[in-house]
PyMOL Python script that loads the backbone (N, CA, C, O; Angstrom):
from pymol import cmd

cmd.read_pdbstr("""\
ATOM      1  N   UNK A   1      60.087  59.610 -56.957  1.00  0.00           N
ATOM      2  CA  UNK A   1      59.522  60.127 -56.222  1.00  0.00           C
ATOM      3  C   UNK A   1      58.525  59.728 -55.728  1.00  0.00           C
ATOM      4  O   UNK A   1      57.654  60.589 -55.601  1.00  0.00           O
ATOM      5  N   UNK A   2      58.259  58.633 -55.347  1.00  0.00           N
ATOM      6  CA  UNK A   2      57.477  57.943 -54.431  1.00  0.00           C
ATOM      7  C   UNK A   2      58.318  57.772 -53.414  1.00  0.00           C
ATOM      8  O   UNK A   2      58.375  58.698 -52.605  1.00  0.00           O
ATOM      9  N   UNK A   3      59.067  56.720 -53.217  1.00  0.00           N
ATOM     10  CA  UNK A   3      59.534  56.740 -52.470  1.00  0.00           C
ATOM     11  C   UNK A   3      60.281  57.939 -51.070  1.00  0.00           C
ATOM     12  O   UNK A   3      60.210  57.978 -49.842  1.00  0.00           O
ATOM     13  N   UNK A   4      61.079  58.909 -52.337  1.00  0.00           N
ATOM     14  CA  UNK A   4      61.396  60.176 -51.460  1.00  0.00           C
ATOM     15  C   UNK A   4      59.920  60.288 -50.921  1.00  0.00           C
ATOM     16  O   UNK A   4      59.899  59.510 -49.967  1.00  0.00           O
ATOM     17  N   UNK A   5      58.597  60.898 -51.057  1.00  0.00           N
ATOM     18  CA  UNK A   5      57.771  61.384 -50.727  1.00  0.00           C
ATOM     19  C   UNK A   5      57.221  60.102 -49.339  1.00  0.00           C
ATOM     20  O   UNK A   5      56.838  60.598 -48.280  1.00  0.00           O
ATOM     21  N   UNK A   6      57.227  59.214 -49.414  1.00  0.00           N
ATOM     22  CA  UNK A   6      56.913  57.988 -48.785  1.00  0.00           C
ATOM     23  C   UNK A   6      58.247  57.848 -47.665  1.00  0.00           C
ATOM     24  O   UNK A   6      57.971  57.290 -46.602  1.00  0.00           O
ATOM     25  N   UNK A   7      59.512  58.274 -47.837  1.00  0.00           N
ATOM     26  CA  UNK A   7      60.769  58.133 -46.840  1.00  0.00           C
ATOM     27  C   UNK A   7      60.454  59.363 -45.944  1.00  0.00           C
ATOM     28  O   UNK A   7      60.690  59.398 -44.736  1.00  0.00           O
ATOM     29  N   UNK A   8      59.743  60.645 -46.864  1.00  0.00           N
ATOM     30  CA  UNK A   8      60.101  61.950 -45.472  1.00  0.00           C
ATOM     31  C   UNK A   8      58.452  61.681 -44.506  1.00  0.00           C
ATOM     32  O   UNK A   8      58.180  62.029 -43.357  1.00  0.00           O
ATOM     33  N   UNK A   9      57.398  60.764 -45.773  1.00  0.00           N
ATOM     34  CA  UNK A   9      56.342  61.136 -44.696  1.00  0.00           C
ATOM     35  C   UNK A   9      56.316  60.069 -43.197  1.00  0.00           C
ATOM     36  O   UNK A   9      55.559  60.259 -42.245  1.00  0.00           O
ATOM     37  N   UNK A  10      57.525  58.741 -43.319  1.00  0.00           N
ATOM     38  CA  UNK A  10      57.641  57.591 -41.982  1.00  0.00           C
ATOM     39  C   UNK A  10      58.871  58.733 -41.122  1.00  0.00           C
ATOM     40  O   UNK A  10      58.748  59.024 -39.932  1.00  0.00           O
ATOM     41  N   UNK A  11      59.844  59.181 -41.882  1.00  0.00           N
ATOM     42  CA  UNK A  11      60.517  60.109 -41.329  1.00  0.00           C
ATOM     43  C   UNK A  11      59.602  61.088 -40.182  1.00  0.00           C
ATOM     44  O   UNK A  11      59.591  60.898 -38.965  1.00  0.00           O
ATOM     45  N   UNK A  12      59.080  61.843 -40.698  1.00  0.00           N
ATOM     46  CA  UNK A  12      58.096  62.857 -39.771  1.00  0.00           C
ATOM     47  C   UNK A  12      57.338  62.245 -38.832  1.00  0.00           C
ATOM     48  O   UNK A  12      57.264  62.697 -37.689  1.00  0.00           O
ATOM     49  N   UNK A  13      56.499  60.813 -39.339  1.00  0.00           N
ATOM     50  CA  UNK A  13      55.635  59.985 -38.364  1.00  0.00           C
ATOM     51  C   UNK A  13      56.698  59.334 -37.147  1.00  0.00           C
ATOM     52  O   UNK A  13      56.439  59.097 -35.967  1.00  0.00           O
ATOM     53  N   UNK A  14      58.099  59.127 -37.972  1.00  0.00           N
ATOM     54  CA  UNK A  14      59.121  58.683 -36.228  1.00  0.00           C
ATOM     55  C   UNK A  14      58.946  59.299 -35.861  1.00  0.00           C
ATOM     56  O   UNK A  14      58.096  58.956 -35.040  1.00  0.00           O
ATOM     57  N   UNK A  15      59.245  60.930 -35.716  1.00  0.00           N
ATOM     58  CA  UNK A  15      59.375  62.247 -35.387  1.00  0.00           C
ATOM     59  C   UNK A  15      58.731  62.282 -34.670  1.00  0.00           C
ATOM     60  O   UNK A  15      59.237  61.850 -33.634  1.00  0.00           O
ATOM     61  N   UNK A  16      57.245  62.736 -34.495  1.00  0.00           N
ATOM     62  CA  UNK A  16      56.204  62.708 -33.800  1.00  0.00           C
ATOM     63  C   UNK A  16      55.969  61.371 -32.847  1.00  0.00           C
ATOM     64  O   UNK A  16      55.576  61.663 -31.718  1.00  0.00           O
ATOM     65  N   UNK A  17      56.158  59.829 -33.126  1.00  0.00           N
ATOM     66  CA  UNK A  17      55.900  58.955 -32.078  1.00  0.00           C
ATOM     67  C   UNK A  17      57.256  59.383 -31.073  1.00  0.00           C
ATOM     68  O   UNK A  17      57.054  59.501 -29.864  1.00  0.00           O
ATOM     69  N   UNK A  18      58.186  59.534 -31.453  1.00  0.00           N
ATOM     70  CA  UNK A  18      59.045  59.574 -30.146  1.00  0.00           C
ATOM     71  C   UNK A  18      59.891  60.710 -29.416  1.00  0.00           C
ATOM     72  O   UNK A  18      60.890  60.648 -28.699  1.00  0.00           O
ATOM     73  N   UNK A  19      58.789  62.209 -30.059  1.00  0.00           N
ATOM     74  CA  UNK A  19      58.329  63.101 -29.328  1.00  0.00           C
ATOM     75  C   UNK A  19      57.417  63.191 -28.561  1.00  0.00           C
ATOM     76  O   UNK A  19      57.443  63.989 -27.624  1.00  0.00           O
ATOM     77  N   UNK A  20      56.243  62.250 -28.843  1.00  0.00           N
ATOM     78  CA  UNK A  20      54.699  62.037 -27.810  1.00  0.00           C
ATOM     79  C   UNK A  20      55.806  61.036 -26.899  1.00  0.00           C
ATOM     80  O   UNK A  20      55.939  61.488 -25.762  1.00  0.00           O
ATOM     81  N   UNK A  21      56.430  60.077 -27.091  1.00  0.00           N
ATOM     82  CA  UNK A  21      57.445  59.216 -26.803  1.00  0.00           C
ATOM     83  C   UNK A  21      58.056  59.765 -25.661  1.00  0.00           C
ATOM     84  O   UNK A  21      57.572  59.115 -24.735  1.00  0.00           O
ATOM     85  N   UNK A  22      58.781  60.524 -25.231  1.00  0.00           N
ATOM     86  CA  UNK A  22      59.642  61.524 -24.589  1.00  0.00           C
ATOM     87  C   UNK A  22      58.258  62.543 -23.581  1.00  0.00           C
ATOM     88  O   UNK A  22      58.269  62.721 -22.363  1.00  0.00           O
ATOM     89  N   UNK A  23      57.524  62.899 -24.272  1.00  0.00           N
ATOM     90  CA  UNK A  23      56.388  63.626 -23.408  1.00  0.00           C
ATOM     91  C   UNK A  23      55.831  62.881 -22.626  1.00  0.00           C
ATOM     92  O   UNK A  23      55.554  63.274 -21.493  1.00  0.00           O
ATOM     93  N   UNK A  24      55.512  61.522 -23.089  1.00  0.00           N
ATOM     94  CA  UNK A  24      54.826  61.016 -21.633  1.00  0.00           C
ATOM     95  C   UNK A  24      55.338  60.203 -21.054  1.00  0.00           C
ATOM     96  O   UNK A  24      54.788  59.357 -20.349  1.00  0.00           O
ATOM     97  N   UNK A  25      56.928  60.386 -21.346  1.00  0.00           N
ATOM     98  CA  UNK A  25      57.681  59.857 -19.966  1.00  0.00           C
ATOM     99  C   UNK A  25      58.400  61.504 -19.179  1.00  0.00           C
ATOM    100  O   UNK A  25      59.214  61.480 -18.256  1.00  0.00           O
ATOM    101  N   UNK A  26      58.031  62.386 -19.612  1.00  0.00           N
ATOM    102  CA  UNK A  26      58.582  63.506 -18.843  1.00  0.00           C
ATOM    103  C   UNK A  26      57.570  64.069 -17.831  1.00  0.00           C
ATOM    104  O   UNK A  26      57.709  64.156 -16.611  1.00  0.00           O
ATOM    105  N   UNK A  27      56.075  64.587 -18.920  1.00  0.00           N
ATOM    106  CA  UNK A  27      55.046  64.715 -18.050  1.00  0.00           C
ATOM    107  C   UNK A  27      55.024  64.227 -16.724  1.00  0.00           C
ATOM    108  O   UNK A  27      55.208  64.763 -15.631  1.00  0.00           O
ATOM    109  N   UNK A  28      54.668  62.707 -17.207  1.00  0.00           N
ATOM    110  CA  UNK A  28      54.376  61.991 -14.938  1.00  0.00           C
ATOM    111  C   UNK A  28      55.576  61.856 -14.385  1.00  0.00           C
ATOM    112  O   UNK A  28      55.490  61.657 -13.173  1.00  0.00           O
ATOM    113  N   UNK A  29      56.764  61.888 -14.835  1.00  0.00           N
ATOM    114  CA  UNK A  29      58.390  62.571 -14.238  1.00  0.00           C
ATOM    115  C   UNK A  29      58.159  64.098 -13.257  1.00  0.00           C
ATOM    116  O   UNK A  29      58.693  64.319 -12.170  1.00  0.00           O
ATOM    117  N   UNK A  30      57.430  64.809 -13.835  1.00  0.00           N
ATOM    118  CA  UNK A  30      56.922  66.437 -13.501  1.00  0.00           C
ATOM    119  C   UNK A  30      56.013  66.533 -12.501  1.00  0.00           C
ATOM    120  O   UNK A  30      55.937  67.280 -11.525  1.00  0.00           O
ATOM    121  N   UNK A  31      55.008  65.220 -13.105  1.00  0.00           N
ATOM    122  CA  UNK A  31      53.691  65.802 -11.817  1.00  0.00           C
ATOM    123  C   UNK A  31      54.407  64.565 -10.497  1.00  0.00           C
ATOM    124  O   UNK A  31      54.303  65.047  -9.369  1.00  0.00           O
ATOM    125  N   UNK A  32      54.880  63.544 -10.507  1.00  0.00           N
ATOM    126  CA  UNK A  32      55.066  62.496  -9.766  1.00  0.00           C
ATOM    127  C   UNK A  32      56.440  63.343  -8.513  1.00  0.00           C
ATOM    128  O   UNK A  32      56.568  63.139  -7.306  1.00  0.00           O
ATOM    129  N   UNK A  33      57.130  64.132  -9.289  1.00  0.00           N
ATOM    130  CA  UNK A  33      57.917  64.760  -8.428  1.00  0.00           C
ATOM    131  C   UNK A  33      58.060  66.155  -7.718  1.00  0.00           C
ATOM    132  O   UNK A  33      58.904  66.788  -7.085  1.00  0.00           O
ATOM    133  N   UNK A  34      56.551  66.308  -8.248  1.00  0.00           N
ATOM    134  CA  UNK A  34      55.639  68.185  -7.533  1.00  0.00           C
ATOM    135  C   UNK A  34      54.601  67.473  -6.802  1.00  0.00           C
ATOM    136  O   UNK A  34      53.639  68.185  -6.513  1.00  0.00           O
ATOM    137  N   UNK A  35      54.539  66.301  -6.439  1.00  0.00           N
ATOM    138  CA  UNK A  35      53.993  65.780  -5.970  1.00  0.00           C
ATOM    139  C   UNK A  35      54.404  64.933  -4.588  1.00  0.00           C
ATOM    140  O   UNK A  35      53.676  64.666  -3.632  1.00  0.00           O
ATOM    141  N   UNK A  36      55.772  64.608  -4.791  1.00  0.00           N
ATOM    142  CA  UNK A  36      56.567  64.456  -3.780  1.00  0.00           C
ATOM    143  C   UNK A  36      57.303  65.608  -2.897  1.00  0.00           C
ATOM    144  O   UNK A  36      57.400  65.543  -1.671  1.00  0.00           O
ATOM    145  N   UNK A  37      57.890  66.845  -3.825  1.00  0.00           N
ATOM    146  CA  UNK A  37      58.145  67.896  -3.300  1.00  0.00           C
ATOM    147  C   UNK A  37      56.798  68.735  -2.352  1.00  0.00           C
ATOM    148  O   UNK A  37      56.862  69.574  -1.454  1.00  0.00           O
ATOM    149  N   UNK A  38      55.688  68.105  -2.991  1.00  0.00           N
ATOM    150  CA  UNK A  38      54.217  68.678  -1.837  1.00  0.00           C
ATOM    151  C   UNK A  38      54.740  68.435  -0.751  1.00  0.00           C
ATOM    152  O   UNK A  38      55.359  68.949   0.180  1.00  0.00           O
ATOM    153  N   UNK A  39      54.128  67.073  -1.295  1.00  0.00           N
ATOM    154  CA  UNK A  39      54.302  66.214   0.223  1.00  0.00           C
ATOM    155  C   UNK A  39      55.250  66.276   1.358  1.00  0.00           C
ATOM    156  O   UNK A  39      54.779  66.055   2.474  1.00  0.00           O
ATOM    157  N   UNK A  40      56.821  66.607   1.224  1.00  0.00           N
ATOM    158  CA  UNK A  40      57.694  66.812   1.553  1.00  0.00           C
ATOM    159  C   UNK A  40      57.849  68.400   2.435  1.00  0.00           C
ATOM    160  O   UNK A  40      58.463  68.567   3.488  1.00  0.00           O
ATOM    161  N   UNK A  41      57.245  69.240   1.799  1.00  0.00           N
ATOM    162  CA  UNK A  41      56.752  70.428   1.885  1.00  0.00           C
ATOM    163  C   UNK A  41      55.890  70.791   3.437  1.00  0.00           C
ATOM    164  O   UNK A  41      56.116  71.385   4.491  1.00  0.00           O
ATOM    165  N   UNK A  42      54.659  69.922   2.713  1.00  0.00           N
ATOM    166  CA  UNK A  42      53.524  69.815   3.923  1.00  0.00           C
ATOM    167  C   UNK A  42      53.996  69.253   4.724  1.00  0.00           C
ATOM    168  O   UNK A  42      53.466  69.730   5.727  1.00  0.00           O
ATOM    169  N   UNK A  43      55.191  67.954   5.282  1.00  0.00           N
ATOM    170  CA  UNK A  43      55.616  67.441   6.656  1.00  0.00           C
ATOM    171  C   UNK A  43      56.455  68.140   6.747  1.00  0.00           C
ATOM    172  O   UNK A  43      57.317  67.382   7.193  1.00  0.00           O
ATOM    173  N   UNK A  44      57.060  69.391   6.633  1.00  0.00           N
ATOM    174  CA  UNK A  44      58.270  69.791   7.610  1.00  0.00           C
ATOM    175  C   UNK A  44      57.343  70.536   8.624  1.00  0.00           C
ATOM    176  O   UNK A  44      56.209  71.012   8.582  1.00  0.00           O
ATOM    177  N   UNK A  45      58.603  70.392   9.802  1.00  0.00           N
ATOM    178  CA  UNK A  45      58.526  70.714  10.701  1.00  0.00           C
ATOM    179  C   UNK A  45      58.434  72.019  10.833  1.00  0.00           C
ATOM    180  O   UNK A  45      59.478  72.324  11.410  1.00  0.00           O
ATOM    181  N   UNK A  46      57.706  73.160  10.617  1.00  0.00           N
ATOM    182  CA  UNK A  46      58.312  74.632  10.186  1.00  0.00           C
ATOM    183  C   UNK A  46      57.800  75.289  11.916  1.00  0.00           C
ATOM    184  O   UNK A  46      56.855  75.009  12.653  1.00  0.00           O
ATOM    185  N   UNK A  47      58.500  75.871  11.988  1.00  0.00           N
ATOM    186  CA  UNK A  47      58.112  76.532  13.264  1.00  0.00           C
ATOM    187  C   UNK A  47      57.225  78.032  13.410  1.00  0.00           C
ATOM    188  O   UNK A  47      57.251  78.498  14.549  1.00  0.00           O
ATOM    189  N   UNK A  48      56.655  78.617  12.652  1.00  0.00           N
ATOM    190  CA  UNK A  48      55.587  79.244  12.009  1.00  0.00           C
ATOM    191  C   UNK A  48      54.131  78.412  12.057  1.00  0.00           C
ATOM    192  O   UNK A  48      53.020  78.939  12.115  1.00  0.00           O
ATOM    193  N   UNK A  49      54.339  77.389  12.028  1.00  0.00           N
ATOM    194  CA  UNK A  49      52.961  76.767  11.415  1.00  0.00           C
ATOM    195  C   UNK A  49      52.918  76.190  12.892  1.00  0.00           C
ATOM    196  O   UNK A  49      51.798  75.679  12.918  1.00  0.00           O
ATOM    197  N   UNK A  50      53.458  75.988  14.064  1.00  0.00           N
ATOM    198  CA  UNK A  50      53.248  75.630  15.583  1.00  0.00           C
ATOM    199  C   UNK A  50      52.236  75.967  15.934  1.00  0.00           C
ATOM    200  O   UNK A  50      52.126  77.174  15.717  1.00  0.00           O
ATOM    201  N   UNK A  51      51.273  75.509  16.436  1.00  0.00           N
ATOM    202  CA  UNK A  51      50.209  76.089  17.405  1.00  0.00           C
ATOM    203  C   UNK A  51      50.366  76.099  19.007  1.00  0.00           C
ATOM    204  O   UNK A  51      50.848  75.036  19.396  1.00  0.00           O
ATOM    205  N   UNK A  52      50.107  76.955  19.976  1.00  0.00           N
ATOM    206  CA  UNK A  52      50.418  76.646  21.589  1.00  0.00           C
ATOM    207  C   UNK A  52      49.471  76.188  21.740  1.00  0.00           C
ATOM    208  O   UNK A  52      48.384  76.404  21.204  1.00  0.00           O
ATOM    209  N   UNK A  53      49.817  75.391  22.605  1.00  0.00           N
ATOM    210  CA  UNK A  53      49.106  75.012  23.358  1.00  0.00           C
ATOM    211  C   UNK A  53      47.376  75.675  24.316  1.00  0.00           C
ATOM    212  O   UNK A  53      47.230  76.357  25.330  1.00  0.00           O
ATOM    213  N   UNK A  54      46.302  74.991  23.277  1.00  0.00           N
ATOM    214  CA  UNK A  54      45.541  75.717  23.844  1.00  0.00           C
ATOM    215  C   UNK A  54      44.551  76.724  22.995  1.00  0.00           C
ATOM    216  O   UNK A  54      43.441  77.239  23.133  1.00  0.00           O
ATOM    217  N   UNK A  55      45.547  76.696  22.101  1.00  0.00           N
ATOM    218  CA  UNK A  55      44.943  77.795  20.984  1.00  0.00           C
ATOM    219  C   UNK A  55      44.434  77.249  20.356  1.00  0.00           C
ATOM    220  O   UNK A  55      44.559  76.033  20.211  1.00  0.00           O
ATOM    221  N   UNK A  56      43.306  78.339  19.474  1.00  0.00           N
ATOM    222  CA  UNK A  56      42.075  77.720  18.642  1.00  0.00           C
ATOM    223  C   UNK A  56      42.675  78.019  17.433  1.00  0.00           C
ATOM    224  O   UNK A  56      43.584  78.815  17.196  1.00  0.00           O
ATOM    225  N   UNK A  57      41.871  77.062  16.472  1.00  0.00           N
ATOM    226  CA  UNK A  57      41.815  78.163  14.678  1.00  0.00           C
ATOM    227  C   UNK A  57      40.662  79.005  14.878  1.00  0.00           C
ATOM    228  O   UNK A  57      40.320  79.802  14.004  1.00  0.00           O
TER     229      UNK A  57
END
""", "prot")
cmd.dss("prot")
cmd.show_as("cartoon", "prot")
cmd.util.cbc("prot")
cmd.orient("prot")
């Protein structure tokens, strides 16, 4: 009985470890992807964002 409980506890701990490991990879990848997308979006040469020569803000 004791080894069965130990095995179940080990299984739960291993599942938690690998779930957190997956989040440690996915969350930074998502953040870096959003940062790259926002940089690309800001650097686009959009026609409605162009100012006329001599125009003030």
